[in-house]
C-alpha positions as CSV (number, residue, x, y, z in Angstrom):
1,M,121.5,79.5,79.2
2,E,124.5,81.3,80.5
3,N,126.2,80.9,77.1
4,K,123.1,82.2,75.3
5,W,122.9,85.1,77.7
6,E,126.5,86.2,77.1
7,A,126.1,85.6,73.3
8,S,123.2,88.0,73.4
9,V,125.4,90.9,74.5
10,P,126.9,91.7,71.1
11,T,123.4,91.6,69.5
12,H,121.8,93.5,72.3
13,N,119.0,90.9,72.4
14,Y,117.1,92.4,75.3
15,S,114.0,90.1,74.9
16,M,116.1,86.9,75.3
17,V,117.7,88.1,78.6
18,E,114.3,89.5,79.8
19,G,112.9,86.0,79.6
20,Y,115.7,84.6,81.8
21,V,115.3,87.1,84.7
22,S,112.8,86.5,87.4
23,T,110.3,89.2,88.5
24,D,111.8,89.1,92.0
25,F,115.4,89.3,90.8
26,M,118.0,91.0,93.0
27,G,121.7,91.5,92.2
28,V,124.8,93.5,92.2
29,S,125.9,94.9,88.8
30,S,129.4,95.1,87.5
31,K,129.1,98.9,88.3
32,G,128.9,98.0,92.0
33,K,125.2,98.9,92.3
34,F,122.4,96.9,93.9
35,V,119.8,96.3,91.2
36,N,116.4,94.8,90.8
37,R,115.0,93.3,87.7
38,S,114.0,96.5,86.0
39,Q,117.3,98.3,86.9
40,M,119.4,95.3,85.6
41,L,117.4,95.2,82.4
42,A,117.7,98.9,82.0
43,E,121.5,98.7,82.2
44,Y,121.5,95.9,79.6
45,K,119.1,97.8,77.3
46,G,121.2,101.0,77.7
47,D,124.4,99.4,76.4
48,K,125.5,101.2,73.3
49,D,128.9,99.4,72.8
50,T,129.9,97.5,69.7
51,Y,131.2,94.0,70.3
52,K,133.7,91.9,68.3
53,S,133.1,89.0,70.7
54,A,131.4,88.2,74.0
55,K,131.7,84.7,75.5
56,N,132.0,82.8,78.7
57,E,135.5,81.4,79.2
58,K,134.8,79.3,82.2
59,L,131.6,78.1,83.9
60,N,131.1,76.1,87.1
61,V,127.6,74.8,87.9
62,K,126.7,73.5,91.4
63,M,123.3,72.0,91.8
64,H,121.4,72.4,95.1
65,G,118.7,69.8,94.8
66,K,116.8,69.6,91.5
67,D,115.5,73.1,91.4
68,V,118.4,75.4,92.3
69,A,121.7,75.9,90.4
70,V,124.5,78.3,91.3
71,V,126.7,79.2,88.3
72,T,130.1,80.9,88.7
73,G,132.1,81.9,85.7
74,R,134.3,84.3,83.8
75,A,133.1,86.3,80.8
76,R,135.2,88.2,78.3
77,E,134.0,91.0,76.0
78,V,136.0,92.7,73.3
79,G,134.8,95.6,71.2
80,T,134.5,99.4,70.9
81,G,132.8,101.6,73.4
82,K,130.3,104.3,72.4
83,D,133.2,106.7,73.0
84,G,135.1,105.0,70.1
85,K,137.7,103.5,72.4
86,A,138.6,99.8,72.1
87,F,138.0,97.6,75.2
88,D,138.9,94.1,76.3
89,R,137.2,93.4,79.6
90,T,136.7,90.4,81.8
91,F,134.1,89.8,84.5
92,L,133.7,87.2,87.2
93,F,130.1,86.4,88.0
94,T,127.8,84.3,90.2
95,D,124.2,83.6,89.1
96,T,121.6,81.8,91.1
97,W,119.0,80.0,89.0
98,M,115.7,78.4,90.2
99,M,113.3,76.1,88.4
100,R,109.9,77.8,88.5
101,G,106.8,76.7,86.6
102,G,108.8,74.4,84.4
103,K,111.5,76.9,83.4
104,W,114.8,78.1,84.8
105,Q,114.9,81.7,86.0
106,C,117.8,83.8,87.3
107,V,116.8,85.0,90.7
108,A,120.1,86.6,91.9
109,S,123.4,87.7,90.3
110,Q,126.6,89.4,91.1
111,S,129.2,90.6,88.6
112,S,132.6,92.1,89.1
113,K,134.8,93.6,86.4
114,I,138.4,92.4,86.9
115,K,140.0,93.6,83.7
116,G,139.4,96.4,81.2
């Protein structure tokens, strides 16, 4: 799911990401802001960049019982901003997933831009 999420960035596949995020989601965006579900999805939906690639370069999954997973990873995105300038940026992230009603949902996330 993490790889599908990152792969949705270049295509701006809002509905796919929307399905992964719990209604009670809380997080910290890469812009350093506390965000709830609607705010995080609004940031995602408002992205007007053009991407050559967006992929996870490293993922670590730590299970806590059968119903909670904490994923840490690094994602790299390359493309052109809406301002026409090229970018190559890297993020570190932590996502917390819970099994609810037979499906995995992201309930918390923090992302930090470390390059670009």
